[in-house]
C-alpha positions as CSV (number, residue, x, y, z in Angstrom):
1,M,-28.8,0.8,5.9
2,R,-25.2,0.0,7.3
3,K,-23.4,-3.0,6.1
4,R,-22.1,-4.0,9.5
5,N,-25.3,-3.5,11.8
6,C,-24.3,-6.1,14.5
7,R,-22.5,-5.1,17.7
8,V,-20.1,-6.9,19.8
9,V,-18.9,-5.6,23.4
10,V,-15.8,-6.9,24.8
11,Y,-14.1,-6.4,28.0
12,F,-10.3,-6.2,28.3
13,S,-7.9,-5.9,31.1
14,K,-5.8,-2.8,31.4
15,D,-2.6,-4.7,30.1
16,E,-4.6,-6.5,27.3
17,L,-5.8,-3.2,26.2
18,D,-2.5,-1.4,26.0
19,A,-1.2,-4.5,24.2
20,L,-4.2,-4.3,21.5
21,T,-3.8,-0.4,21.3
22,K,0.1,-0.6,20.5
23,K,-0.5,-3.1,17.6
24,I,-3.3,-1.0,16.3
25,R,-1.2,2.0,16.4
26,K,1.6,0.2,14.5
27,S,-0.8,-1.2,11.9
28,H,-2.4,2.5,11.3
29,L,-5.8,1.1,11.0
30,S,-8.9,1.8,12.9
31,R,-9.5,-0.4,16.0
32,E,-12.7,-1.7,14.2
33,G,-10.7,-2.4,10.9
34,F,-7.7,-4.2,13.1
35,I,-10.0,-6.4,14.7
36,R,-12.2,-7.3,11.6
37,A,-8.7,-8.2,9.8
38,A,-7.4,-10.3,12.8
39,V,-10.8,-12.2,12.9
40,A,-10.8,-12.7,9.3
41,G,-7.3,-14.4,9.6
42,K,-5.7,-11.8,7.2
43,E,-1.9,-10.7,8.3
44,V,-1.9,-7.4,9.7
45,K,1.1,-5.8,8.7
46,D,3.0,-2.7,10.2
47,G,1.8,0.2,8.7
48,P,4.4,2.3,6.5
49,T,6.7,5.0,8.0
50,A,5.6,8.6,6.7
51,D,8.5,8.2,3.9
52,V,6.8,5.2,2.1
53,P,3.8,7.1,0.6
54,A,6.1,9.9,-0.4
55,L,8.3,6.9,-1.8
56,I,5.4,5.5,-3.9
57,Q,4.4,8.8,-5.2
58,E,7.7,9.6,-6.3
59,V,7.9,6.4,-8.2
60,R,4.7,6.9,-9.7
61,R,5.8,10.5,-10.9
62,V,9.0,9.0,-12.3
63,G,7.1,6.2,-14.0
64,S,4.7,8.9,-15.8
65,N,7.5,10.9,-16.8
66,L,9.3,7.9,-18.5
67,N,6.0,7.1,-20.0
68,Q,5.7,10.6,-21.5
69,I,9.2,10.2,-22.9
70,L,8.6,6.8,-24.3
71,K,5.6,8.2,-26.3
72,R,7.4,11.3,-27.6
73,A,10.5,9.1,-28.5
74,N,8.2,6.6,-30.2
75,S,6.6,9.3,-32.4
76,I,9.7,10.8,-33.7
77,G,11.8,7.6,-33.9
78,L,14.6,8.9,-31.5
79,L,15.4,6.2,-28.9
80,D,15.8,2.7,-28.3
81,V,11.9,2.2,-27.6
82,P,12.2,-1.5,-26.6
83,Q,14.7,-0.9,-24.0
84,L,12.6,2.1,-22.4
85,R,9.7,-0.2,-22.6
86,K,11.5,-2.7,-20.5
87,D,12.5,0.0,-18.0
88,V,9.2,1.4,-17.6
89,A,8.1,-2.2,-16.8
90,D,10.7,-2.6,-14.4
91,L,9.7,0.6,-12.7
92,R,6.0,-0.6,-12.5
93,T,7.3,-4.0,-10.9
94,V,8.9,-1.9,-8.2
95,E,6.1,0.1,-7.6
96,K,4.0,-2.9,-7.1
97,L,6.3,-4.5,-4.8
98,I,6.3,-1.1,-2.6
99,V,2.6,-1.0,-2.6
100,D,2.1,-4.6,-1.8
101,S,4.7,-4.3,1.0
102,Y,2.6,-1.8,2.9
103,T,-1.3,-2.8,2.1
104,M,-3.5,-5.4,3.3
105,P,-4.2,-8.5,1.3
106,D,-7.9,-8.8,0.0
């Protein structure tokens, strides 16, 4: 059975619907998701530009590569492992900031 099984019909003027549609497009949410978030009092942020998801993916890729290098360096005792661990932690912090900036809070 559906989780959301109650329906509400709301009538808007043309101008009100246009304003709502613009806000929904900027947020990159569905109309229903936008309205549920607004009713719940959540801050509805503008959706990310096309570049942000690519940036997040690139930061994660670099972090994964650094993690692999760190594991190898640790196994052969070649590099300054504590500094590399700090750099990976810094990278994870940047990744979290980017993700948090473009996702809705729960």
